[in-house]
C-alpha positions as a Markdown table, in Angstrom:
| # | Residue | x | y | z |
|---|---|---|---|---|
| 1 | Met | 102.3 | 119.6 | 119.3 |
| 2 | Asp | 105.4 | 117.8 | 120.4 |
| 3 | Phe | 108.2 | 115.5 | 119.1 |
| 4 | Leu | 109.8 | 112.2 | 120.3 |
| 5 | Glu | 111.8 | 109.4 | 118.9 |
| 6 | Ala | 110.2 | 106.0 | 118.6 |
| 7 | Asn | 111.3 | 102.9 | 116.7 |
| 8 | Gly | 114.3 | 104.8 | 115.4 |
| 9 | Val | 112.5 | 107.7 | 113.9 |
| 10 | Gly | 111.6 | 111.2 | 114.9 |
| 11 | Leu | 107.9 | 111.8 | 115.1 |
| 12 | Arg | 105.7 | 114.8 | 115.6 |
| 13 | Tyr | 102.5 | 114.2 | 117.5 |
| 14 | Gly | 99.6 | 115.8 | 119.3 |
| 15 | Leu | 97.6 | 114.4 | 122.3 |
| 16 | Ala | 94.5 | 116.2 | 123.4 |
| 17 | Gly | 91.4 | 115.5 | 125.5 |
| 18 | Asp | 91.0 | 113.5 | 128.7 |
| 19 | Gly | 89.6 | 110.1 | 129.6 |
| 20 | Ala | 90.4 | 106.4 | 129.9 |
| 21 | Lys | 89.9 | 105.7 | 126.2 |
| 22 | Thr | 92.1 | 106.8 | 123.3 |
| 23 | Leu | 91.4 | 107.4 | 119.6 |
| 24 | Val | 94.3 | 107.4 | 117.2 |
| 25 | Leu | 93.9 | 109.4 | 114.0 |
| 26 | Val | 96.2 | 108.4 | 111.1 |
| 27 | His | 96.4 | 110.7 | 108.1 |
| 28 | Glu | 96.5 | 110.1 | 104.4 |
| 29 | Met | 99.5 | 110.0 | 102.0 |
| 30 | Gly | 100.5 | 113.5 | 101.3 |
| 31 | Gly | 98.8 | 114.6 | 104.5 |
| 32 | Ser | 99.9 | 115.2 | 108.1 |
| 33 | Leu | 98.3 | 115.4 | 111.5 |
| 34 | Asp | 97.0 | 118.8 | 110.3 |
| 35 | Ser | 94.6 | 117.0 | 108.1 |
| 36 | Trp | 92.4 | 116.5 | 111.2 |
| 37 | Asp | 92.5 | 120.2 | 112.2 |
| 38 | Gln | 89.0 | 121.0 | 111.0 |
| 39 | Val | 87.3 | 118.0 | 112.5 |
| 40 | Pro | 85.2 | 119.4 | 115.4 |
| 41 | Pro | 86.5 | 118.8 | 119.0 |
| 42 | Thr | 83.6 | 116.5 | 119.8 |
| 43 | Leu | 86.0 | 113.7 | 119.0 |
| 44 | Ser | 87.9 | 114.5 | 122.2 |
| 45 | Val | 84.9 | 114.6 | 124.5 |
| 46 | Gly | 85.4 | 111.9 | 127.1 |
| 47 | Arg | 88.5 | 110.5 | 125.4 |
| 48 | Arg | 92.1 | 111.3 | 124.5 |
| 49 | Val | 92.8 | 111.9 | 120.8 |
| 50 | Leu | 96.3 | 111.1 | 119.5 |
| 51 | Arg | 97.3 | 112.3 | 116.0 |
| 52 | Tyr | 100.8 | 112.2 | 114.5 |
| 53 | Asp | 102.8 | 112.7 | 111.4 |
| 54 | Thr | 103.7 | 109.3 | 110.0 |
| 55 | Arg | 107.3 | 108.5 | 109.1 |
| 56 | Gly | 108.1 | 110.6 | 106.0 |
| 57 | Ala | 105.2 | 113.0 | 106.4 |
| 58 | Gly | 104.6 | 116.5 | 107.9 |
| 59 | Gln | 107.4 | 117.4 | 110.3 |
| 60 | Ser | 108.3 | 113.8 | 111.1 |
| 61 | Glu | 111.7 | 112.4 | 110.0 |
| 62 | Lys | 111.9 | 111.9 | 106.2 |
| 63 | Val | 112.4 | 108.6 | 104.4 |
| 64 | Arg | 114.9 | 107.4 | 101.8 |
| 65 | Gly | 114.8 | 103.9 | 100.3 |
| 66 | Val | 112.2 | 101.2 | 100.7 |
| 67 | Leu | 109.3 | 101.5 | 103.2 |
| 68 | Asp | 106.7 | 98.9 | 104.2 |
| 69 | Leu | 103.6 | 98.8 | 106.3 |
| 70 | Asp | 105.2 | 96.7 | 109.0 |
| 71 | Thr | 107.6 | 99.6 | 109.7 |
| 72 | Met | 104.7 | 102.1 | 109.8 |
| 73 | Val | 102.8 | 99.9 | 112.2 |
| 74 | Asp | 105.9 | 99.4 | 114.4 |
| 75 | Asp | 106.2 | 103.2 | 114.5 |
| 76 | Leu | 102.7 | 103.5 | 115.8 |
| 77 | Ala | 103.1 | 100.8 | 118.4 |
| 78 | Ala | 106.4 | 102.4 | 119.6 |
| 79 | Leu | 104.7 | 105.8 | 119.8 |
| 80 | Leu | 101.9 | 104.4 | 121.9 |
| 81 | Asp | 104.5 | 102.7 | 124.2 |
| 82 | Ala | 106.5 | 105.9 | 124.5 |
| 83 | Leu | 103.3 | 107.8 | 125.6 |
| 84 | Asp | 102.4 | 105.0 | 128.1 |
| 85 | Ile | 99.2 | 104.3 | 126.2 |
| 86 | Asn | 99.0 | 100.6 | 127.0 |
| 87 | Gly | 95.4 | 99.6 | 126.7 |
| 88 | Pro | 93.4 | 98.9 | 123.5 |
| 89 | Val | 92.8 | 102.0 | 121.4 |
| 90 | Ala | 90.3 | 103.0 | 118.7 |
| 91 | Leu | 92.0 | 103.6 | 115.4 |
| 92 | Ala | 90.7 | 105.9 | 112.5 |
| 93 | Gly | 92.7 | 106.2 | 109.3 |
| 94 | Cys | 92.2 | 107.9 | 105.9 |
| 95 | Ala | 93.5 | 106.2 | 102.7 |
| 96 | Val | 97.1 | 105.1 | 103.4 |
| 97 | Gly | 96.3 | 105.9 | 107.1 |
| 98 | Ala | 93.5 | 103.4 | 106.8 |
| 99 | Ala | 95.9 | 100.8 | 105.5 |
| 100 | Ile | 98.2 | 101.4 | 108.5 |
| 101 | Ala | 95.2 | 101.2 | 110.9 |
| 102 | Ile | 94.0 | 97.9 | 109.3 |
| 103 | His | 97.5 | 96.4 | 109.4 |
| 104 | Phe | 97.9 | 97.5 | 113.1 |
| 105 | Ala | 94.6 | 95.9 | 114.0 |
| 106 | Ala | 95.5 | 92.7 | 112.2 |
| 107 | Arg | 99.0 | 92.4 | 113.8 |
| 108 | Phe | 98.0 | 93.6 | 117.3 |
| 109 | Pro | 94.4 | 92.5 | 117.8 |
| 110 | Asp | 94.7 | 93.0 | 121.6 |
| 111 | Arg | 95.7 | 96.6 | 121.1 |
| 112 | Ala | 92.7 | 97.5 | 118.8 |
| 113 | Ala | 89.4 | 98.3 | 120.5 |
| 114 | Ala | 87.7 | 99.7 | 117.3 |
| 115 | Leu | 88.5 | 100.5 | 113.8 |
| 116 | Ile | 87.3 | 103.3 | 111.4 |
| 117 | Val | 88.7 | 103.4 | 107.9 |
| 118 | Thr | 87.8 | 106.0 | 105.3 |
| 119 | Ser | 88.7 | 105.5 | 101.6 |
| 120 | Pro | 91.1 | 102.7 | 102.5 |
| 121 | Ala | 94.1 | 102.6 | 100.2 |
| 122 | Thr | 95.1 | 98.9 | 100.6 |
| 123 | Gly | 97.1 | 98.4 | 97.4 |
| 124 | Leu | 97.0 | 98.9 | 93.7 |
| 125 | Ala | 96.2 | 96.4 | 91.0 |
| 126 | Gly | 96.7 | 96.1 | 87.3 |
| 127 | Glu | 97.1 | 99.3 | 85.3 |
| 128 | Arg | 96.6 | 101.4 | 88.5 |
| 129 | Arg | 99.7 | 99.8 | 90.0 |
| 130 | Ala | 101.9 | 100.7 | 87.0 |
| 131 | Ala | 100.5 | 104.2 | 87.0 |
| 132 | Gly | 101.1 | 104.6 | 90.8 |
| 133 | Leu | 104.7 | 103.5 | 90.4 |
| 134 | Gln | 105.2 | 105.9 | 87.5 |
| 135 | Arg | 103.8 | 108.7 | 89.6 |
| 136 | Ala | 106.3 | 107.9 | 92.4 |
| 137 | Asp | 109.1 | 108.1 | 89.8 |
| 138 | Thr | 107.8 | 111.5 | 88.5 |
| 139 | Val | 107.5 | 113.0 | 92.0 |
| 140 | Glu | 111.0 | 111.8 | 93.0 |
| 141 | Arg | 112.5 | 113.3 | 89.8 |
| 142 | Asp | 110.4 | 116.4 | 89.3 |
| 143 | Gly | 108.8 | 117.3 | 92.6 |
| 144 | Met | 105.3 | 117.5 | 93.9 |
| 145 | Arg | 104.2 | 120.2 | 91.5 |
| 146 | Ala | 104.6 | 117.9 | 88.6 |
| 147 | Val | 101.6 | 115.8 | 89.7 |
| 148 | Val | 99.5 | 118.2 | 91.7 |
| 149 | Glu | 96.8 | 118.9 | 89.1 |
| 150 | Ala | 96.2 | 115.3 | 88.2 |
| 151 | Ser | 96.3 | 114.1 | 91.8 |
| 152 | Leu | 93.9 | 116.7 | 93.2 |
| 153 | Ala | 91.5 | 116.4 | 90.2 |
| 154 | Ala | 90.7 | 112.9 | 91.4 |
| 155 | Ser | 91.0 | 113.3 | 95.1 |
| 156 | Tyr | 89.7 | 116.8 | 95.6 |
| 157 | Pro | 87.4 | 117.4 | 92.6 |
| 158 | Pro | 85.8 | 120.8 | 91.9 |
| 159 | Val | 82.5 | 119.8 | 93.4 |
| 160 | Leu | 84.1 | 119.8 | 96.8 |
| 161 | Arg | 86.0 | 123.1 | 96.4 |
| 162 | Ser | 83.2 | 125.4 | 97.4 |
| 163 | Asp | 85.3 | 126.5 | 100.4 |
| 164 | Glu | 88.1 | 128.0 | 98.2 |
| 165 | Ala | 90.3 | 129.0 | 101.1 |
| 166 | Arg | 90.2 | 125.5 | 102.6 |
| 167 | Tyr | 91.1 | 124.0 | 99.2 |
| 168 | Arg | 94.0 | 126.5 | 98.6 |
| 169 | Ala | 95.4 | 125.8 | 102.0 |
| 170 | Phe | 95.3 | 122.1 | 101.5 |
| 171 | Arg | 96.9 | 122.3 | 98.0 |
| 172 | Ala | 99.7 | 124.5 | 99.4 |
| 173 | Arg | 100.3 | 122.1 | 102.3 |
| 174 | Trp | 100.3 | 119.1 | 99.8 |
| 175 | Leu | 102.9 | 120.8 | 97.6 |
| 176 | Gly | 105.1 | 121.1 | 100.7 |
| 177 | Asn | 105.6 | 117.3 | 100.9 |
| 178 | Asp | 109.1 | 115.8 | 100.7 |
| 179 | Pro | 109.2 | 114.2 | 97.2 |
| 180 | Gly | 111.5 | 111.3 | 98.2 |
| 181 | Ser | 109.3 | 110.4 | 101.2 |
| 182 | Phe | 106.1 | 110.8 | 99.2 |
| 183 | Ala | 107.5 | 108.5 | 96.5 |
| 184 | Ala | 108.5 | 105.9 | 99.1 |
| 185 | Ile | 105.0 | 105.9 | 100.6 |
| 186 | Asn | 103.5 | 105.7 | 97.2 |
| 187 | Arg | 105.6 | 102.6 | 96.3 |
| 188 | Met | 104.7 | 101.1 | 99.7 |
| 189 | Ile | 101.0 | 101.1 | 98.8 |
| 190 | Ala | 101.6 | 100.1 | 95.2 |
| 191 | Asn | 103.4 | 97.0 | 96.5 |
| 192 | Ala | 101.2 | 96.2 | 99.5 |
| 193 | Glu | 99.4 | 92.9 | 99.8 |
| 194 | Met | 96.8 | 93.2 | 102.4 |
| 195 | Asp | 94.1 | 90.6 | 101.6 |
| 196 | Gly | 95.4 | 88.5 | 104.4 |
| 197 | Asp | 94.8 | 91.2 | 106.9 |
| 198 | Phe | 91.1 | 91.7 | 106.5 |
| 199 | Gly | 90.0 | 88.3 | 107.9 |
| 200 | Gly | 92.1 | 88.9 | 111.0 |
| 201 | Ile | 90.3 | 92.0 | 112.2 |
| 202 | Arg | 88.5 | 91.2 | 115.4 |
| 203 | Cys | 87.3 | 94.6 | 116.7 |
| 204 | Pro | 84.2 | 96.5 | 115.7 |
| 205 | Thr | 84.9 | 98.1 | 112.3 |
| 206 | Leu | 83.3 | 100.9 | 110.3 |
| 207 | Val | 84.3 | 101.4 | 106.6 |
| 208 | Ile | 83.4 | 104.7 | 105.0 |
| 209 | Ala | 83.3 | 105.6 | 101.3 |
| 210 | Gly | 82.9 | 109.0 | 99.6 |
| 211 | Thr | 80.5 | 109.5 | 96.8 |
| 212 | His | 82.9 | 111.9 | 95.1 |
| 213 | Asp | 86.1 | 109.9 | 95.7 |
| 214 | Arg | 87.5 | 109.0 | 92.3 |
| 215 | Leu | 90.6 | 107.3 | 93.7 |
| 216 | Arg | 88.8 | 104.8 | 96.0 |
| 217 | Pro | 85.2 | 104.8 | 94.7 |
| 218 | Pro | 82.4 | 103.3 | 96.8 |
| 219 | Glu | 82.2 | 100.1 | 94.9 |
| 220 | Ala | 85.9 | 99.4 | 95.6 |
| 221 | Val | 85.6 | 100.4 | 99.3 |
| 222 | Glu | 82.5 | 98.2 | 99.8 |
| 223 | Gln | 84.6 | 95.1 | 98.8 |
| 224 | Ile | 87.0 | 95.8 | 101.7 |
| 225 | Ala | 84.0 | 96.2 | 104.1 |
| 226 | Arg | 82.7 | 92.8 | 102.9 |
| 227 | Ala | 86.1 | 91.2 | 103.6 |
| 228 | Ile | 86.3 | 92.3 | 107.2 |
| 229 | Pro | 84.2 | 90.2 | 109.5 |
| 230 | Gly | 81.2 | 92.1 | 110.8 |
| 231 | Ala | 82.3 | 95.4 | 109.4 |
| 232 | Arg | 79.7 | 98.2 | 108.9 |
| 233 | Tyr | 79.7 | 100.1 | 105.7 |
| 234 | Arg | 78.6 | 103.7 | 105.0 |
| 235 | Val | 78.7 | 106.1 | 102.1 |
| 236 | Leu | 79.0 | 109.8 | 102.8 |
| 237 | Glu | 78.5 | 112.8 | 100.5 |
| 238 | Thr | 82.2 | 113.6 | 100.4 |
| 239 | Gly | 85.6 | 112.8 | 98.7 |
| 240 | His | 88.9 | 111.1 | 99.3 |
| 241 | Phe | 90.2 | 113.6 | 101.9 |
| 242 | Met | 86.9 | 113.6 | 103.8 |
| 243 | Ala | 88.3 | 114.9 | 107.1 |
| 244 | Val | 89.4 | 118.0 | 105.3 |
| 245 | Gln | 86.6 | 118.3 | 102.8 |
| 246 | Thr | 83.6 | 117.6 | 105.1 |
| 247 | Pro | 84.9 | 117.6 | 108.7 |
| 248 | Gln | 81.5 | 117.8 | 110.4 |
| 249 | Leu | 80.2 | 114.8 | 108.5 |
| 250 | Val | 83.3 | 112.8 | 109.5 |
| 251 | Ala | 83.0 | 113.8 | 113.2 |
| 252 | Asp | 79.4 | 112.9 | 113.3 |
| 253 | Ala | 80.0 | 109.5 | 111.8 |
| 254 | Phe | 83.0 | 108.8 | 114.0 |
| 255 | Val | 81.3 | 109.8 | 117.3 |
| 256 | Ala | 78.1 | 107.9 | 116.5 |
| 257 | Phe | 80.0 | 104.7 | 115.7 |
| 258 | Leu | 82.3 | 104.9 | 118.7 |
| 259 | Ala | 79.3 | 105.5 | 121.0 |
| 260 | Glu | 77.5 | 102.6 | 119.5 |
| 261 | Val | 80.4 | 100.2 | 120.1 |
| 262 | Gly | 81.3 | 101.6 | 123.6 |
| 263 | Asn | 84.5 | 103.4 | 122.6 |
């Protein structure tokens, strides 16, 4: 892993593999580039794989104040520029990472070769928005531990905790998030308006839902797939944090899709 400054923020990143093509992995809210650790290295066969801690997450520079998706996308574009990755890249994102990937592909269609989004968190509506904003306030005031039980009950339910060591490690890492940054990212998604992005996606797209995802259930994820021109839709036996919970399933789905679309 290494660090650099791009778009005025310090970012941690990792670049592995070899090849002319690049796959960028964007983690979930509360996650980090470590969220992809268990995904088998088949992803880096014949391609470079770039993963990074988004602004406010992991070991990247923390956030205070208001954050928006444009800033997150500008961070990614600047990171690619700093690493001299100039051609179109494939993008894969989980939850909030999926929102970043979608917004990047909509804003920079010439830089997006393919798009994979899992449990995309593209905004909150109605009562969920009010609850999301309240959670942000609670975290900012009382810390991550104040919401850990309720958050992981929905995103990492008991049915997916058969690997107890993996779950405990994830929970401990999740608790280590910076509360102010987590709250800012939470508010960013609660206030996001992404309906205008979906129709602007021009690259091959795969949208994946998890059967055990209580935050972004399959019926909600399918609506996003239908809004993206030509998008393919799959449901896997997994949850919200599928790269952590079922890494082999994720790797198999990613590799198959990228091979099919020539990426």
